[in-house]
C-alpha positions in Angstrom: 100.7 70.4 103.5 99.2 74.0 102.2 101.3 76.2 100.4 101.1 79.9 101.3 102.1 82.6 98.5 100.5 86.0 97.7 99.0 87.3 94.6 100.8 90.5 93.7 99.7 93.1 91.0 102.2 92.0 88.3 102.1 88.1 88.8 102.4 87.0 85.1 99.0 84.9 85.8 97.1 87.7 85.4 98.0 88.2 81.7 95.2 85.1 81.6 92.4 87.9 82.7 90.1 90.5 81.4 91.3 94.0 82.7 89.8 97.0 82.7 92.1 99.9 81.8 90.4 102.8 81.2 86.6 104.3 81.2 85.5 104.4 77.5 85.1 108.2 77.9 88.5 108.5 78.8 90.0 107.4 75.4 89.0 110.0 72.6 90.7 110.6 69.1 94.3 110.3 70.2 96.2 107.3 72.1 95.9 106.9 75.8 98.8 105.5 77.9 97.9 103.0 80.6 99.5 100.5 82.6 98.7 97.1 83.4 100.5 94.3 85.4 103.9 96.4 85.4 103.8 97.2 81.9 103.1 100.2 79.6 100.2 99.7 77.1 98.8 102.2 74.8 94.8 102.5 73.4 93.7 103.7 70.1 90.7 104.0 67.9 92.1 103.2 64.5 89.1 104.4 61.8 86.8 103.4 64.7 88.5 100.0 65.2 89.5 99.9 69.2 93.5 98.6 69.6 95.9 97.7 72.2 99.5 97.5 71.6 102.3 97.1 74.0 103.4 100.7 74.5 106.5 100.7 72.4 107.9 100.7 69.0 109.7 97.9 67.7 112.2 99.8 65.7 113.6 102.1 68.7 111.3 101.5 71.4 109.6 104.6 71.6 106.2 105.1 73.5 103.8 104.9 70.8 101.2 106.4 73.1 103.0 109.8 72.6 102.6 109.4 68.7 99.0 110.3 66.7 96.3 108.5 65.1 95.9 109.0 61.5 93.2 107.1 59.6 94.0 103.5 60.1 97.1 103.6 61.9 99.1 104.5 64.8 102.0 106.8 64.0 105.2 106.5 65.8 106.2 109.8 67.1 110.1 109.1 66.4 110.3 108.0 63.3 106.8 107.8 61.5 106.2 104.3 61.5 103.0 103.5 61.2 101.0 100.5 62.5 97.5 99.1 61.4 95.2 97.6 63.7 96.7 94.0 63.6 99.9 95.3 64.5 101.5 94.9 61.0 103.9 98.2 60.0 102.4 99.9 56.9 105.1 102.1 56.2 108.8 103.0 57.2 109.3 106.7 55.8 112.8 106.4 55.8 112.7 103.5 53.1 110.6 105.4 50.7 107.0 104.7 49.5 106.4 101.5 48.1 109.2 99.4 50.3 108.0 96.9 52.4 108.8 97.2 56.3 111.1 94.3 57.7 109.2 91.3 59.0 110.0 91.7 62.6 108.4 95.4 62.4 105.0 94.8 64.4 103.7 96.2 67.3 102.9 93.7 70.0 99.0 93.5 70.3 97.0 92.4 73.3 95.1 88.8 73.0 92.0 90.8 72.9 90.6 94.5 73.6 87.0 95.4 74.0 84.5 97.8 75.7 81.9 96.5 78.1 79.6 98.5 80.9 81.3 101.7 80.1 84.9 100.4 80.2 87.9 99.6 77.9 89.1 96.2 78.7 92.4 94.2 77.8 93.5 90.4 78.0 97.2 90.2 77.3 96.8 86.4 76.8 93.8 84.2 76.4 91.6 84.7 79.5 90.2 82.0 81.5 87.0 83.7 82.2 84.4 86.3 80.5 83.9 89.7 81.4 81.3 89.8 84.5 77.7 90.3 83.2 75.8 93.7 84.5 72.0 92.6 84.2 71.0 96.1 86.0 72.3 97.9 82.7 69.8 96.7 81.0 66.9 96.7 83.4 64.3 99.5 83.3 64.1 102.3 85.8 67.9 102.0 86.7 69.9 105.3 86.9 73.6 105.1 86.5 76.8 107.1 87.2 80.7 106.6 87.8 82.4 107.5 90.9 85.8 109.1 89.5 88.4 106.2 89.2 90.6 106.1 92.3 94.2 104.9 93.2 95.1 102.9 95.6 98.7 101.3 96.9 97.0 98.5 97.8 97.2 95.2 95.5 93.9 94.9 93.7 93.7 91.1 95.5 93.3 92.7 99.0 91.0 95.5 97.4 88.5 92.7 95.9 88.7 90.8 99.4 87.5 94.3 101.1 84.7 94.9 98.8 83.6 91.1 99.9 84.0 91.7 103.4 81.0 92.7 105.5 82.5 92.5 109.0 84.4 95.4 108.7 81.7 97.5 108.1 81.0 98.6 112.1 84.5 99.6 112.3 85.9 100.9 109.2 82.5 102.5 108.2 81.3 104.2 111.4 81.0 107.6 110.0 78.7 106.4 107.0 77.0 102.6 106.9 78.5 101.2 110.1 77.0 101.8 113.6 79.0 100.1 116.7 75.7 100.3 118.3 74.1 97.7 116.4 74.5 94.1 116.5 78.2 93.0 115.0 77.3 89.7 114.1 77.5 88.4 110.6 74.9 85.8 110.4 75.7 82.6 108.4 75.7 83.1 104.4 75.9 81.1 101.1 78.9 80.9 99.3 78.1 79.1 96.1 80.2 78.2 92.7 79.0 80.3 90.2 80.6 79.5 86.7 84.5 80.9 87.0 84.2 82.5 90.2 81.4 82.5 92.9 78.0 84.0 94.4 77.2 85.2 97.8 73.9 85.6 99.2 73.2 87.3 102.5 69.9 88.2 104.1 70.3 90.7 106.9 67.6 93.4 108.9 69.1 96.7 108.5 68.1 100.5 108.5 66.7 101.8 105.5 66.2 105.4 105.9 66.2 106.2 102.4 62.5 104.5 101.9 60.2 107.2 101.3 57.4 104.6 103.2 59.8 105.2 106.3 58.9 108.8 106.6 55.6 108.4 105.8 54.5 105.4 108.1 54.2 103.0 105.6 56.9 100.9 106.2 59.5 100.2 109.8 62.9 101.6 109.4 64.4 98.2 109.8 63.8 96.1 106.6 64.9 92.8 105.4 68.0 93.2 102.8 69.1 90.4 100.1 73.1 91.2 99.1 74.4 89.4 96.1 77.8 89.6 95.3 79.0 88.0 92.2 83.0 87.6 91.5 84.8 87.0 88.5 88.4 86.4 88.4 90.6 88.1 88.7 88.9 91.0 89.8 85.4 91.9 88.8 82.7 92.0 91.2 79.1 93.1 91.6 77.0 94.0 94.5 73.2 94.0 94.3 71.1 95.0 97.4 67.4 94.4 97.0 65.1 95.7 99.9 62.0 93.3 99.2 59.3 95.4 101.1 60.6 98.7 99.4 61.2 97.7 95.9 64.3 99.1 96.0 67.3 97.7 94.6 71.2 99.3 94.7 73.8 97.7 92.4 77.4 98.5 92.3 79.8 97.3 89.5 83.3 97.1 91.2 86.5 96.5 89.1 90.3 96.8 89.4 93.0 97.2 87.3 96.3 96.0 88.6 98.9 98.9 87.0 101.9 98.4 89.0 103.4 96.6 92.6 102.0 99.3 94.9 99.5 101.0 92.5 95.6 99.9 91.6 93.2 101.7 89.9 89.6 101.1 91.1 86.7 101.7 88.5 83.1 102.0 90.7 79.7 102.1 89.0 76.6 103.1 90.9 73.1 102.0 89.7 69.8 102.5 91.5 66.2 102.2 90.4 64.5 104.5 93.3 65.9 107.9 92.2 63.4 108.3 89.4 66.0 110.1 87.0 66.8 112.7 89.7 70.0 113.9 88.9 70.6 115.7 92.1 69.5 112.4 94.1 72.1 110.5 91.6 75.2 112.8 92.4 74.3 112.6 96.1 73.9 109.0 96.3 77.5 108.9 94.2 78.9 111.2 97.0 77.9 108.7 99.6 79.2 106.0 98.0 82.6 107.8 97.6 82.5 108.8 101.3 82.5 104.9 101.7 85.0 103.7 99.3 87.4 106.8 100.7 87.3 105.1 104.1 88.4 101.8 102.7 90.9 103.3 100.5 92.4 105.1 103.7 92.9 102.0 105.8 93.9 99.6 102.6 96.9 102.4 102.5 98.4 101.5 105.8 98.5 97.6 104.9 102.0 96.3 104.9 101.5 93.7 102.3 102.5 93.3 98.7 99.2 91.1 97.8 96.5 88.7 98.6 97.6 85.7 100.4 96.3 82.8 98.9 95.3 79.4 100.0 96.3 75.9 98.3 94.4 72.7 99.4 91.6 72.1 101.8 92.4 74.0 104.7 93.5 76.9 106.4 96.4 79.3 105.5 99.0 79.8 108.2 99.7 83.3 107.3 96.1 84.5 108.4 93.3 83.1 110.7 89.7 82.6 109.1 86.4 82.3 110.9 82.8 81.8 109.6 82.3 85.2 108.6 85.3 85.3 106.2 83.9 82.4 104.0 83.8 84.9 101.1 87.2 85.8 101.5 88.3 82.4 102.0 86.4 81.5 98.3 88.2 84.7 96.8 91.6 83.0 97.6 90.7 79.7 96.5 89.5 80.7 93.3 92.7 82.8 92.9 94.8 80.3 93.7 93.5 78.1 91.3 93.5 80.4 88.4 97.6 80.6 89.2 97.7 77.0 89.2 95.9 76.6 85.7 98.0 79.8 84.2 101.1 77.9 85.3 100.2 75.1 82.4 100.2 77.9 80.0 103.2 79.1 78.2 103.7 83.1 78.4 103.0 84.0 74.6 105.7 85.0 73.0 106.3 89.0 71.7 105.0 89.3 68.1 107.7 88.1 65.7 109.6 86.1 68.3 110.4 82.3 68.2 111.3 80.6 71.5 114.8 79.6 70.2 115.3 83.5 69.9 114.6 83.2 66.2 111.6 85.6 64.6 109.0 85.3 62.2 106.1 87.1 61.1 103.3 86.6 63.8 99.9 85.2 62.6 97.3 87.8 61.6 93.8 87.6 63.8 91.0 89.8 64.8 92.4 93.0 66.8 89.2 92.8 68.9 87.9 89.6 70.9 85.4 89.9 73.5 85.4 86.4 75.1 87.0 83.2 74.6 
């Protein structure tokens, strides 16, 4: 018997994942409000230490993101209570200098917060998977740029599924990379387990008009392309497209922030080794990639589905019909179903200071930044 369920943007299981919540460049000298899994968070750099707190002061629940950074503390805008990077309250002005704060006066911290690949990441609870590696960032010859972060009404799981899907190209992307006049057959491809996620390798013969060797008559227009997709749960993806004959490599980092039900933020980083530092060509490549993304988001906006249908067990899911070309999407659904099953075995971490029976005690100190398990 197979169990049908949908993974929404606010499923508590997602607390056990690393999630991008901002570009590093978006976080300046003042606090930054972000949303994740239907909850408000605040990011701040306290004397250079990256921190992430639930966006409320334990005193009167005022948003800490409306406050300010003062050296090593985040100052609440309502009554001036000050919080250090570990969440501890260092000063209550109304009590006067030298008077200790109440034991429960702690800002709730994330399990981990870090910066990687130009993004700020939060793990509300201990994560089940590492942040996806980005080898192209360390390879010589790659030019890199970010698309402007986009928002979608679609659930993050649906957007991840769309990124892995190639059968929709001739239809959704007819004005960009699709061509209904070409063969619509999706050839068989491999899906292999890879760490906590999986890897997909596809080989296809496609047009490569951006190869200068085509215009020079050195190589044919239609060339072999090897596409490698890598997925890490919950919503981290990387695509590397290699044209072996031309020596051209395009790579895309695609990560999703499940902000709320009906709200996902999309982060896309484009890397190419064929532009030779030409900023104009890089900007044009980004505009083209943005056009592709816009086509996807326009259709996803019209979906009347609140989350990604998952697969539990070794069979097909009654809510959806799958074919051979959907192997990557099937793998996505199974990995995320296993993610939910694992999360169900972990009790949710209590708020700082709270005991399961409602009593309170001082939360244990821990490093404010954790970058992995």
